[in-house]
C-alpha positions in Angstrom: -25.1 -27.7 -30.8 -24.0 -27.3 -27.2 -22.5 -23.9 -26.4 -18.9 -23.9 -25.3 -18.3 -22.7 -21.8 -17.2 -19.1 -21.5 -13.5 -19.1 -20.6 -13.4 -15.4 -19.8 -11.1 -14.6 -16.9 -13.0 -13.1 -14.0 -10.0 -12.3 -11.9 -10.1 -9.4 -9.5 -7.7 -6.5 -9.8 -7.4 -4.0 -6.9 -4.8 -1.8 -5.4 -5.0 0.5 -2.4 -3.5 3.9 -1.5 -3.3 4.9 2.1 -4.9 8.0 3.5 -3.6 9.6 6.7 -4.9 12.0 9.3 -3.2 15.2 10.6 -0.9 13.1 12.8 0.2 10.9 10.0 -1.8 8.0 11.4 -3.6 5.7 8.9 -7.2 6.6 8.4 -8.2 4.4 5.5 -7.5 3.6 1.8 -8.6 4.6 -1.6 -9.4 1.4 -3.4 -8.3 1.5 -7.1 -10.0 -1.0 -9.3 -10.4 -2.0 -12.9 -11.9 -4.8 -15.0 -8.5 -6.2 -15.7 -5.2 -5.3 -17.3 -6.0 -5.5 -21.0 -9.2 -3.5 -21.0 -8.1 -0.5 -18.8 -8.5 1.8 -21.8 -11.2 -0.2 -23.5 -14.1 2.0 -24.5 -16.4 -0.9 -24.2 -15.7 -1.2 -20.4 -19.1 -0.3 -19.0 -20.3 1.0 -15.6 -22.0 -2.4 -15.1 -18.8 -4.4 -15.5 -17.0 -2.0 -13.2 -19.8 -2.5 -10.6 -19.4 -6.3 -10.8 -15.7 -6.1 -10.3 -16.1 -3.8 -7.3 -18.6 -6.1 -5.7 -16.4 -9.1 -6.3 -13.4 -7.3 -4.9 -15.1 -6.8 -1.5 -17.0 -10.1 -1.4 -14.0 -12.3 -2.5 -11.1 -10.4 -0.9 -13.1 -9.0 2.0 -12.7 -5.7 3.9 -10.7 -7.3 6.7 -7.9 -8.3 4.2 -8.2 -5.3 2.0 -8.4 -2.5 4.5 -8.0 -4.1 7.9 -11.4 -2.8 8.8 -10.5 0.8 8.1 -12.3 3.2 5.8 -12.4 2.4 2.1 -12.9 5.2 -0.4 -14.6 3.9 -3.5 -15.1 5.9 -6.7 -18.7 6.0 -7.9 -19.8 7.0 -11.3 -23.3 8.3 -12.2 -24.5 4.9 -13.2 -23.1 3.0 -10.1 -24.8 5.6 -7.9 -28.1 5.0 -9.6 -27.9 1.2 -9.2 -27.7 1.5 -5.4 -24.4 -0.3 -5.4 -23.3 1.3 -2.2 -25.8 -0.7 -0.1 -23.8 -3.9 -0.9 -21.1 -2.6 1.4 -21.0 -1.9 5.2 -21.5 1.8 6.1 -18.9 1.4 8.8 -16.3 0.9 6.1 -17.4 2.4 2.8 -17.0 6.0 1.9 -18.9 6.8 -1.3 -16.6 8.9 -3.4 -18.6 10.8 -6.1 -16.5 11.4 -9.1 -16.1 14.9 -10.5 -17.6 13.7 -13.8 -21.0 13.0 -12.2 -23.5 15.7 -13.2 -25.2 17.2 -10.1 -28.9 16.5 -10.9 -31.9 16.3 -8.7 -31.7 12.5 -8.9 -28.0 12.5 -7.7 -28.9 14.9 -4.9 -31.7 12.6 -3.8 -29.4 9.6 -3.9 -26.9 11.5 -1.7 -29.6 12.5 0.7 -30.7 8.8 1.1 -27.1 7.5 1.5 -26.6 10.1 4.2 -29.8 9.2 6.0 -28.7 5.6 6.0 -25.4 6.4 7.7 -23.1 6.3 4.8 -20.3 8.9 4.4 -19.9 10.8 1.1 -16.8 12.3 -0.4 -16.6 14.6 -3.4 -13.6 13.8 -5.6 -11.4 16.4 -7.3 -13.6 19.2 -6.0 -13.6 22.6 -7.6 -16.3 24.9 -6.2 -19.2 26.0 -8.4 -22.8 26.9 -7.8 -24.1 23.5 -9.0 -22.7 21.9 -5.8 -24.6 24.1 -3.5 -27.5 21.6 -3.0 -25.1 18.6 -2.7 -22.8 20.1 0.0 -25.2 19.5 2.9 -24.8 15.8 2.3 -21.0 15.7 1.9 -18.7 14.6 4.7 -15.4 14.9 3.0 -14.2 17.0 0.1 -11.1 15.9 -1.8 -8.9 18.6 -3.3 -6.2 17.8 -5.9 -3.1 19.8 -4.9 -1.4 19.2 -8.2 -4.3 20.8 -10.2 -5.4 23.6 -8.0 -3.7 26.9 -7.0 -3.4 28.2 -3.5 -6.1 30.8 -4.3 -8.5 28.1 -5.4 -7.9 26.1 -2.3 -8.6 29.1 -0.1 -11.8 29.6 -2.2 -12.9 26.1 -1.5 -12.1 26.4 2.2 -14.2 29.6 2.5 -17.1 28.1 0.5 -17.6 25.1 2.7 -16.8 26.7 6.0 -20.4 26.8 7.1 -20.9 23.1 6.5 -19.7 20.2 8.7 -17.3 19.0 6.0 -13.7 17.7 6.4 -11.1 18.4 3.7 -8.8 15.8 2.2 -5.7 16.9 0.4 -4.8 14.5 -2.4 -1.7 14.3 -4.5 0.4 15.8 -1.7 3.9 15.7 -3.1 6.0 18.1 -1.0 6.6 19.3 2.6 5.2 22.7 1.5 1.9 21.2 0.2 1.5 19.2 3.5 2.0 22.2 5.7 -0.2 24.5 3.5 -3.0 21.9 3.8 -2.5 21.7 7.6 -2.7 25.5 7.8 -6.0 25.5 5.9 -7.5 23.0 8.3 -7.4 19.9 6.2 -8.1 16.7 8.2 -6.9 14.0 5.8 -4.0 13.6 3.4 -3.1 11.3 0.5 -0.1 11.3 -1.8 3.5 10.4 -2.5 4.7 12.7 0.3 3.7 10.0 2.8 5.9 7.4 1.1 8.8 9.8 1.4 8.6 11.6 4.8 10.2 14.9 5.4 14.0 14.7 4.8 15.9 16.1 7.7 19.2 17.4 6.3 22.4 16.0 7.8 20.5 13.8 10.2 22.8 11.1 11.7 21.7 7.5 12.1 21.3 6.8 15.8 23.7 4.4 17.4 21.2 1.5 17.8 20.5 1.8 14.1 24.2 1.4 13.3 24.2 -1.8 15.4 21.3 -3.1 13.3 23.2 -2.3 10.1 26.1 -4.5 11.4 23.6 -7.3 11.7 22.4 -6.7 8.1 26.0 -6.7 6.9 26.6 -10.1 8.5 23.5 -11.8 7.1 24.1 -10.7 3.6 27.6 -11.9 3.3 28.2 -14.8 0.8 29.5 -17.0 3.6 27.5 -16.3 6.7 29.5 -16.7 9.9 26.7 -18.2 12.1 29.0 -18.1 15.1 29.6 -14.3 14.8 25.9 -13.8 14.0 24.9 -15.7 17.0 27.1 -13.5 19.2 25.6 -10.3 17.8 22.0 -11.5 18.3 22.7 -12.8 21.8 23.9 -9.3 22.8 20.5 -7.9 21.8 17.9 -9.3 24.3 15.0 -8.0 22.2 16.2 -9.8 19.1 17.0 -13.0 20.9 13.5 -13.0 22.5 11.8 -12.3 19.1 13.8 -15.0 17.3 13.0 -17.7 19.8 9.3 -16.7 20.0 9.1 -16.7 16.2 10.6 -20.2 15.7 8.6 -21.7 18.6 5.4 -20.4 17.1 2.7 -22.9 16.0 3.4 -22.2 12.3 6.6 -24.2 12.3 5.1 -27.1 14.2 8.4 -28.3 15.9 7.7 -31.1 18.3 10.0 -29.7 21.0 10.8 -26.1 22.1 13.9 -24.5 20.6 16.1 -23.2 23.3 19.3 -21.7 21.7 20.0 -19.1 19.1 22.3 -21.4 17.2 19.6 -24.1 17.0 17.1 -21.6 15.8 19.4 -20.3 13.1 20.1 -23.9 11.9 16.4 -24.9 11.8 15.2 -21.7 10.0 17.7 -21.9 7.2 19.6 -19.0 5.8 16.9 -17.7 3.4 14.1 -17.7 5.9 16.3 -16.2 8.6 17.6 -13.4 6.3 14.0 -12.4 5.5 12.8 -12.6 9.1 15.8 -10.7 10.5 15.7 -8.0 7.8 12.0 -7.4 8.7 12.7 -7.2 12.5 15.6 -4.9 12.0 13.6 -2.5 9.8 10.7 -2.7 12.2 13.1 -1.7 15.0 14.5 1.2 13.0 11.0 2.3 12.2 9.6 2.4 15.7 8.8 6.1 15.3 7.2 5.7 11.9 3.6 5.1 10.8 2.6 1.4 11.0 1.4 1.5 7.4 5.0 2.2 6.3 6.1 -1.2 7.8 3.0 -3.0 6.4 3.6 -1.5 2.9 7.2 -2.7 3.0 6.1 -6.2 3.9 3.4 -6.2 1.1 6.0 -5.1 -1.4 8.5 -7.7 -0.2 6.1 -10.6 -0.5 4.5 -9.4 -3.7 8.0 -9.1 -5.3 8.8 -12.6 -4.2 5.6 -14.0 -5.5 6.0 -12.2 -8.8 9.6 -13.6 -9.2 8.7 -17.2 -8.4 6.8 -18.1 -11.6 9.0 -16.0 -13.8 12.5 -16.2 -15.1 13.6 -14.8 -11.8 12.6 -17.9 -9.8 16.1 -18.5 -8.4 16.3 -14.9 -7.3 13.0 -14.7 -5.5 14.7 -14.2 -2.1 16.6 -11.2 -3.4 13.4 -9.8 -4.9 11.9 -10.1 -1.4 14.6 -8.1 0.1 14.4 -5.5 -2.8 10.7 -5.0 -1.9 11.4 -4.9 1.8 14.1 -2.2 1.4 12.3 -0.2 -1.3 11.1 2.4 1.2 14.3 2.6 3.1 14.5 6.3 2.6 11.3 6.7 4.6 12.7 4.6 7.5 15.9 6.6 7.8 14.6 10.1 6.8 17.4 10.2 4.2 17.5 10.1 0.4 17.8 6.6 -1.0 21.1 7.6 -2.8 22.5 8.4 0.6 21.4 5.4 2.6 21.4 2.5 0.1 25.2 2.6 -0.6 25.7 2.1 3.2 23.6 -1.1 3.2 25.2 -4.5 2.5 22.7 -5.4 -0.2 23.4 -7.0 -3.6 24.1 -4.5 -6.4 21.1 -5.8 -8.3 18.8 -4.8 -5.5 20.3 -1.3 -5.2 20.2 -0.8 -9.0 16.5 -1.7 -9.2 15.5 0.6 -6.3 17.8 3.6 -7.2 17.7 3.6 -11.0 15.1 1.1 -12.2 17.9 -0.9 -13.8 19.2 -4.4 -13.7 17.5 -7.8 -13.6 15.1 -6.9 -10.8 13.9 -3.6 -12.4 10.8 -5.2 -13.9 9.7 -6.6 -10.5 10.4 -3.2 -8.8 8.3 -1.4 -11.5 5.6 -4.0 -11.2 5.0 -3.6 -7.5 5.0 0.2 -7.6 2.8 0.3 -10.7 0.3 -2.1 -9.0 0.2 0.1 -5.9 -0.7 3.1 -8.0 -3.3 1.3 -10.1 -1.3 1.9 -13.2 -2.8 -1.1 -15.0 -1.3 -0.2 -18.4 2.2 -0.6 -17.0 1.1 -3.7 -15.0 -0.3 -5.3 -18.2 2.9 -4.7 -20.1 5.1 -6.1 -17.3 2.7 -9.1 -16.8 3.1 -9.9 -20.5 6.9 -9.4 -20.6 7.3 -11.6 -17.5 4.8 -14.1 -18.8 2.8 -14.1 -15.5 -1.0 -14.7 -16.0 -3.2 -11.8 -14.9 -5.2 -13.9 -12.4 -1.9 -15.1 -10.8 -0.9 -11.5 -10.3 -4.2 -10.6 -8.7 -4.0 -13.6 -6.3 -0.3 -12.8 -5.5 -1.3 -9.2 -4.4 -4.1 -10.5 -2.2 -1.9 -13.1 -0.7 0.7 -10.4 0.0 -1.7 -8.2 1.9 -3.0 -11.1 4.0 0.6 -12.3 4.7 1.8 -8.9 5.6 -1.0 -8.2 8.0 -0.6 -11.6 9.7 3.2 -11.3 9.9 3.0 -7.8 11.4 0.6 -8.9 14.1 2.9 -11.8 15.0 5.8 -9.5 15.6 
């Protein structure tokens, strides 16, 4: 009897968390991966299946799309270290992150020595100093210290213990201003955590005048009945916006046979939905000129991902508002103000505000979906995927598409 083909879904599931240097510039990403949504907590999930998913993630998605060519921190178990998986990836991109669960044996030390000799960088995850690491430290390039699970005294111990080695320190799970500055004072080189999604809040900081002008534009484009005449006048007063709009619509992606020469013509040809999304991005980009580039890219990824999640679900007719919800979900970071201070000032639909502020309303599922995927919380992603009736492989493809779209869109503007 002929065997039926295996219908197992071999979709790829990855998320990424940015890592910054001392100047809050993007250094790389930690790549979060699993074998899928359903089997995140499945005890049968082996190192071998994890290895295959990791390989496929890089080979199918590619490092250009996934990290933009920047460093990729990948978790390695004892078994994946022993199978020489690291050599599948370029040493210019990969950082081999040895998990804290890996026993430090002679074999592991030999593997680290070989990786180092071949030009690979090695990071030690969730590091807590003990004598067993003494033979491994000469081959480590980066040590990651969990700031949620260590005390100040333990961090000082770690700093003193590695001072004679050429090792850089990475502070992970940085949640507060105080944590960040403590890590800086101890000489940490890299930083990872929620603090960087919510930069330091400067109390009573006013919004600069040019930002208020941009808020006027946002107010106009989100009215139920858009006054194109008034909108045209506002844009025409801003030379930079006028230039960007005409450059955008005259780009090859639209394929118009003749050049577009007026703001009114551009507005008519784009259509209100496309124009709202484009202008919302440009305005946020202008507001965020003094912010890390990754903040803008992350906002774009969230926006496109939210739109793509809404499209095949019961929120199809609201995909445009879901896009804006994703785009404005980091608005506190753009303005250096709490979301509860700034969102009420923005002319956004209540459903968008309710999702971002309180995880409530019809868009709450999409908001939770995009933030859970970023963090690699596959249990939550699996639940939401089931509730919204979106196939797992479609979710993975949507995230990949969002990264590629955001990178391309950012470069165009």
